MARTI-155924 format. One line per 2 residues: their letters; for each residue x, y, z of C-alpha. Coordinates in steps of 0.1 Angstrom, whole numbers, m for minus. Layout:
N
A = X Y Z | ...
! end
This chain:
567
MD = 1229 794 1433 | 1250 822 1448
NH = 1228 853 1449 | 1256 876 1457
SY = 1270 872 1421 | 1239 889 1406
NY = 1243 924 1417 | 1237 954 1394
PS = 1244 991 1398 | 1218 1018 1403
DC = 1222 1031 1367 | 1210 998 1352
TP = 1175 986 1344 | 1167 950 1336
LT = 1171 940 1300 | 1188 973 1291
DC = 1224 986 1287 | 1240 1000 1318
KS = 1257 1034 1319 | 1285 1019 1339
AR = 1294 998 1309 | 1297 966 1330
KP = 1279 946 1303 | 1305 924 1285
GG = 1311 934 1248 | 1291 914 1223
ST = 1269 897 1249 | 1232 894 1243
AV = 1225 884 1279 | 1216 908 1306
NM = 1246 916 1329 | 1231 918 1364
AG = 1265 922 1381 | 1266 953 1401
AE = 1292 973 1419 | 1316 953 1440
GK = 1306 948 1475 | 1269 955 1470
DA = 1245 926 1475 | 1218 922 1449
PK = 1183 923 1463 | 1165 890 1464
DY = 1138 904 1441 | 1164 904 1413
LV = 1166 866 1413 | 1137 867 1389
WS = 1159 886 1364 | 1186 859 1366
LC = 1159 834 1357 | 1148 855 1328
NT = 1183 858 1316 | 1188 820 1316
LY = 1155 813 1299 | 1163 839 1272
VN = 1197 823 1264 | 1181 788 1263
FC = 1152 800 1241 | 1177 814 1215
CL = 1197 781 1214 | 1166 760 1210
GF = 1153 783 1183 | 1185 781 1164
MA = 1186 743 1167 | 1150 741 1154
LV = 1159 762 1124 | 1189 740 1116
YS = 1168 709 1119 | 1141 723 1096
IK = 1166 732 1069 | 1183 698 1071
GS = 1149 681 1069 | 1139 701 1038
FD = 1171 694 1019 | 1172 657 1029
FF = 1139 654 1011 | 1156 660 978
GE = 1182 633 980 | 1215 623 995
DG = 1232 654 982 | 1207 677 1000
FQ = 1213 713 990 | 1232 704 958
SF = 1204 682 946 | 1179 709 954
MK = 1200 736 935 | 1200 714 904
LF = 1162 719 901 | 1170 756 895
TV = 1197 756 868 | 1209 787 850
ED = 1190 775 819 | 1157 774 839
FE = 1161 810 849 | 1169 820 813
MG = 1194 847 825 | 1216 842 795
GP = 1217 871 771 | 1242 886 747
GK = 1273 896 766 | 1264 880 800
SE = 1291 857 814 | 1285 823 829
GG = 1296 836 862 | 1270 863 861
QA = 1243 838 852 | 1252 817 882
DE = 1252 846 906 | 1218 857 893
AR = 1205 822 896 | 1216 820 933
RC = 1201 854 940 | 1168 844 924
FS = 1169 810 943 | 1174 828 977
DT = 1147 853 969 | 1123 825 959
LT = 1129 806 992 | 1121 837 1013
RE = 1096 856 993 | 1077 832 972
GL = 1062 810 999 | 1090 784 1003
LL = 1096 791 1040 | 1125 770 1052
GH = 1106 755 1081 | 1080 740 1057
AH = 1100 734 1025 | 1096 696 1029
KR = 1059 701 1026 | 1060 722 994
RP = 1068 714 958 | 1096 735 943
AP = 1082 767 928 | 1091 777 892
PP = 1117 804 887 | 1110 838 903
IR = 1075 847 894 | 1058 866 921
HA = 1029 846 935 | 1032 821 907
HK = 1017 794 929 | 985 815 932
RR = 981 822 895 | 969 801 866
PA = 991 801 834 | 982 830 811
PW = 988 827 773 | 1000 854 751
TR = 974 880 741 | 974 899 709
QQ = 977 932 729 | 1008 919 747
VA = 1025 907 715 | 1017 940 698
AC = 1031 960 727 | 1063 938 726
SS = 1066 941 688 | 1060 979 686
SY = 1085 985 714 | 1113 974 691
QT = 1111 1008 675 | 1119 1026 707
RS = 1142 1004 727 | 1164 974 725
QE = 1146 941 717 | 1156 923 749
EA = 1146 953 770 | 1113 958 752
CS = 1102 922 756 | 1112 921 793
LD = 1089 950 803 | 1056 931 802
TP = 1063 895 793 | 1038 866 798
TR = 1053 837 817 | 1043 803 830
GG = 1025 818 860 | 1011 850 844
LL = 1028 883 840 | 1063 887 853
LR = 1059 918 875 | 1090 915 895
HA = 1126 917 882 | 1114 927 848
YE = 1140 954 844 | 1168 933 858
RR = 1166 904 833 | 1180 902 798
AP = 1155 876 786 | 1120 866 799
PI = 1117 831 815 | 1093 817 789
RH = 1089 781 780 | 1107 769 749
AH = 1131 798 753 | 1158 776 738
KR = 1141 782 704 | 1149 820 707
RQ = 1175 832 683 | 1201 852 701
GY = 1190 888 703 | 1155 883 688
YL = 1124 873 706 | 1105 845 689
TN = 1067 842 689 | 1042 820 670
HQ = 1024 850 656 | 1022 867 623
CL = 1013 902 613 | 994 914 582
IN = 1010 941 561 | 996 958 530
HS = 1013 951 497 | 1020 988 491
EV = 1036 992 526 | 1061 964 519
LS = 1069 978 485 | 1075 1013 499
FI = 1096 1000 528 | 1120 980 505
ER = 1123 1009 481 | 1132 1034 509
CM = 1157 1010 524 | 1175 1006 490
TA = 1175 1043 481 | 1188 1051 516
VG = 1220 1033 507 | 1223 1050 473
TQ = 1204 1027 449 | 1187 1044 420
KH = 1150 1047 425 | 1139 1027 395
HA = 1165 1000 404 | 1151 999 439
NS = 1116 996 425 | 1126 966 403
LA = 1140 949 434 | 1110 956 455
QV = 1086 943 429 | 1103 909 426
LV = 1107 905 464 | 1071 913 471
EG = 1059 890 443 | 1079 862 459
DC = 1061 868 492 | 1027 871 475
RG = 1032 837 458 | 1043 821 491
HY = 1080 820 484 | 1090 838 516
SH = 1126 826 514 | 1130 849 484
GL = 1110 879 495 | 1113 904 522
NR = 1135 879 541 | 1163 886 515
MD = 1162 925 517 | 1191 928 541
MY = 1214 909 518 | 1207 934 489
VK = 1212 964 513 | 1246 950 524
DI = 1257 944 489 | 1250 980 479
ES = 1265 994 512 | 1297 974 508
GI = 1301 985 471 | 1304 949 460
CS = 1273 954 439 | 1271 984 415
KD = 1243 1010 421 | 1248 1031 389
GE = 1246 1022 353 | 1225 999 331
PA = 1230 964 315 | 1245 964 280
VE = 1243 940 250 | 1277 926 241
KE = 1267 903 212 | 1234 895 195
TA = 1216 879 166 | 1180 880 155
AT = 1171 854 182 | 1200 855 207
AL = 1219 879 228 | 1248 880 253
VD = 1244 907 280 | 1268 923 304
GR = 1250 928 337 | 1277 953 348
NL = 1274 939 384 | 1240 956 389
LG = 1212 943 411 | 1199 909 398
PV = 1163 921 391 | 1176 950 370
VG = 1196 926 349 | 1168 901 348
NF = 1142 926 336 | 1165 939 309
CM = 1172 904 296 | 1136 891 296
DL = 1123 922 278 | 1150 916 252
AL = 1140 879 248 | 1103 888 244
KK = 1111 914 218 | 1131 888 198
AK = 1104 862 202 | 1078 886 188
EV = 1100 892 157 | 1114 857 150
GI = 1095 833 173 | 1121 828 199
GW = 1145 848 220 | 1174 833 240
VV = 1194 857 261 | 1222 849 285
AH = 1239 873 309 | 1271 874 329
GS = 1281 899 356 | 1247 896 374
NH = 1237 891 410 | 1209 873 430
YG = 1176 881 412 | 1148 868 434
IA = 1124 841 423 | 1131 827 388
GY = 1093 825 381 | 1090 863 382
YA = 1108 866 348 | 1092 835 332
MQ = 1058 848 340 | 1064 880 322
AL = 1060 860 290 | 1024 851 300
KE = 1014 887 295 | 1023 883 258
NM = 1007 849 256 | 1041 833 252
IG = 1061 806 269 | 1088 819 293
MS = 1118 803 309 | 1144 815 333
FT = 1175 800 349 | 1203 811 371
NT = 1233 797 388 | 1241 805 424
SP = 1268 802 450 | 1278 766 457
LV = 1253 753 482 | 1245 718 469
VP = 1265 687 476 | 1266 664 445
TR = 1254 628 448 | 1281 607 466
GK = 1300 639 476 | 1304 660 508
EC = 1315 693 493 | 1293 720 479
TL = 1301 725 442 | 1267 735 427
GT = 1242 761 434 | 1205 757 440
NP = 1203 765 402 | 1165 771 398
IS = 1144 764 368 | 1112 782 359
VA = 1089 775 329 | 1056 794 324
AP = 1030 785 297 | 997 802 291
AN = 963 784 289 | 928 797 283
DG = 910 822 305 | 940 834 323
DS = 950 799 335 | 986 789 332
FV = 1013 763 341 | 1040 779 362
LD = 1069 757 373 | 1093 775 396
MA = 1117 752 414 | 1153 748 427
TS = 1172 718 415 | 1182 713 451
AV = 1157 695 474 | 1148 729 488
AL = 1160 765 486 | 1185 776 512
GK = 1162 803 524 | 1138 777 537
VE = 1165 761 558 | 1174 796 571
LH = 1138 803 581 | 1136 770 600
DR = 1169 778 618 | 1156 813 627
RG = 1124 798 641 | 1143 770 659
DP = 1125 742 640 | 1140 710 625
IP = 1140 705 588 | 1125 675 570
EG = 1148 646 564 | 1162 649 528
WG = 1166 686 527 | 1203 688 535
CD = 1234 670 548 | 1260 675 575
PQ = 1297 681 568 | 1303 644 564
GN = 1276 641 536 | 1250 624 558
LT = 1214 635 556 | 1203 655 587
SD = 1173 672 601 | 1194 698 620
PK = 1194 731 600 | 1225 743 618
KV = 1245 714 605 | 1234 722 570
LQ = 1243 759 574 | 1276 753 592
GG = 1297 731 570 | 1271 709 555
GL = 1250 716 524 | 1218 711 505
VP = 1212 679 486 | 1198 676 450
IG = 1162 669 442 | 1155 633 452
GS = 1178 633 482 | 1201 603 484
EA = 1213 583 454 | 1188 555 464
TG = 1159 578 460 | 1169 595 427
GY = 1191 623 440 | 1214 619 410
KG = 1185 632 387 | 1184 665 406
YG = 1222 666 404 | 1219 663 366
LG = 1194 691 364 | 1216 713 384
MM = 1245 707 360 | 1222 715 331
VE = 1214 749 345 | 1251 755 350
VF = 1256 748 313 | 1229 773 303
CG = 1241 800 327 | 1277 799 339
IL = 1293 781 309 | 1273 796 280
SG = 1275 832 293 | 1312 832 304
AQ = 1302 839 340 | 1316 822 371
YS = 1304 786 376 | 1305 758 402
RH = 1330 763 430 | 1344 794 412
VR = 1313 814 423 | 1319 832 455
TW = 1307 817 488 | 1271 825 498
KV = 1269 859 516 | 1306 864 515
TD = 1312 897 498 | 1350 895 493
RV = 1345 897 455 | 1318 902 430
AN = 1293 874 424 | 1294 874 385
LG = 1265 851 382 | 1253 837 349
QC = 1216 838 340 | 1195 826 310
FV = 1161 839 298 | 1140 824 270
AI = 1108 835 253 | 1089 813 228
NP = 1060 824 207 | 1035 795 203
EN = 1021 812 172 | 1052 800 154
FA = 1042 764 160 | 1010 743 159
AG = 977 761 163 | 956 757 194
FT = 984 758 220 | 963 773 248
DR = 934 749 242 | 956 719 245
MS = 974 735 275 | 940 739 293
DL = 931 703 286 | 964 691 299
LS = 959 710 331 | 923 697 334
IQ = 934 661 331 | 957 664 361
RG = 934 684 382 | 904 661 375
LD = 921 630 388 | 907 612 419
PA = 930 621 448 | 948 594 467
TP = 939 613 499 | 904 627 502
GS = 906 665 506 | 940 667 489
PV = 933 673 452 | 958 668 425
LA = 974 701 416 | 994 715 386
AG = 1025 736 389 | 1015 771 399
DP = 982 761 417 | 996 765 452
ER = 1010 799 444 | 976 809 429
AH = 958 798 460 | 982 818 481
LD = 975 849 460 | 938 844 465
TI = 942 841 502 | 962 873 504
KE = 935 892 485 | 909 879 509
MG = 930 889 539 | 938 923 526
GI = 975 920 531 | 1006 898 532
PY = 1011 877 564 | 1047 878 577
HL = 1062 861 607 | 1069 887 634
NV = 1106 877 636 | 1111 886 600
VN = 1094 919 603 | 1113 928 635
FM = 1146 918 618 | 1139 939 587
NE = 1128 969 609 | 1162 967 626
CG = 1178 968 592 | 1156 998 582
KR = 1165 1017 615 | 1201 1011 608
VG = 1200 1029 574 | 1177 1056 588
VS = 1144 1046 573 | 1111 1058 588
PL = 1083 1048 591 | 1091 1011 596
LP = 1069 981 588 | 1038 981 610
CD = 1032 952 634 | 997 961 647
RL = 976 937 625 | 983 904 643
LS = 973 870 632 | 975 839 654
N = 991 808 638
! end
């Protein structure tokens, strides 16, 4: 080695920059070359050795890093990095939220992937020794999975009233590895398991909250009066909706309130006036509902039917110009207070596909019959002529659950368990399901209700009724209300009715622990449960959804979510 080539000027010190700027630009090595003509002292030979070792060390370190990365990615297959990246898809990170593009999701996924490699313990030099960590949860590999607590659910639910739903639930959200402490404010949706069951914009849980009967009544009344409904009309609606929930028919209770609010807001449903009798005899009447809320028309007609039944033994009243009126059983049961038989029917928007068809031409067309027995007992039949009410399919869709086979069909008329196919181009099927299992009988019952309601009253019928939830024109539904006084027939009606119910209930059950019931028994049991609990249990999703509706129309206070129940 030529020692004369390693000279350095007097203004330089080893391993530092020189004032004479003889160090080549961009070099990381020490420039030991000095002024021309000056020999470098022999002592500086050690600095040349250090310089050489320094460069070699950097090269070796870089090669080791590359080898380590290559070895870690080869562990995951032939495609290396691409195969590894597939373990962390955009869906796993749950970055998707309303308004976020796919490109944005991918960028966020890459950011979180990089962050995970460097900060979550996946050091590149040892990646082949480690199992892939879950999406970015700080120290997730050190924590045991933590389930939801009531306090966390309550905090998430109550925060709906002060901030957006996605933001509220991202602040302190339980995840697979515990509480997501990092990136909570940067993410639109929390990375929880089964997040595919979350309805867009609403956070799904498996919890319910308990709300007092009076609180629900007041909330519905205030929401309706906020959009201009007369107070007594709002009360009529609130009573029938809450009764539906109390009897366990959640598809026709609070869950329906937003539909009535929109009907009044849009002006498609009248908020002023009262129903009027167009034609009547001693036992019959034809009523013009004047496009008022369905419960207002229903109460008017049932009161008139009961009045006629007291006078002549029977009252048969039909109405046109009505709207959705809640559960049919609410009106039939009004006759029980007078110790009479009550019946109620209504047609609805076409939601049911007839046997052998694939187009909806009939409504769910419910039937309700209530008959009194001794000691406050009663027979209360309240059923749709479809296999199930549409609201139950909607609830399953909102929760992300499949529906039982035989509830509905797809657009081709084939039975399906996917609620979305039923709601998007398909339809409900009649009681009995397919033709092979007696669906044509339910089809016939639906037609019978159409005769009593749409045809007899002069209202719209079949496919002429407007599409469900499409408010481009008035509904003009037809409804039928009947009251029968047993005193005008054979004596001892309630005694025989009690015996009939006892015969059924006294049968040995086919399955131990599942007694034979009569119509109305499940609803009665639900009412008893509510009394014991001290309130009505609602799914948190429904409460949050209705609170959003209430906030939109300026209602306060909203429904409380603090009394939580675990499913």
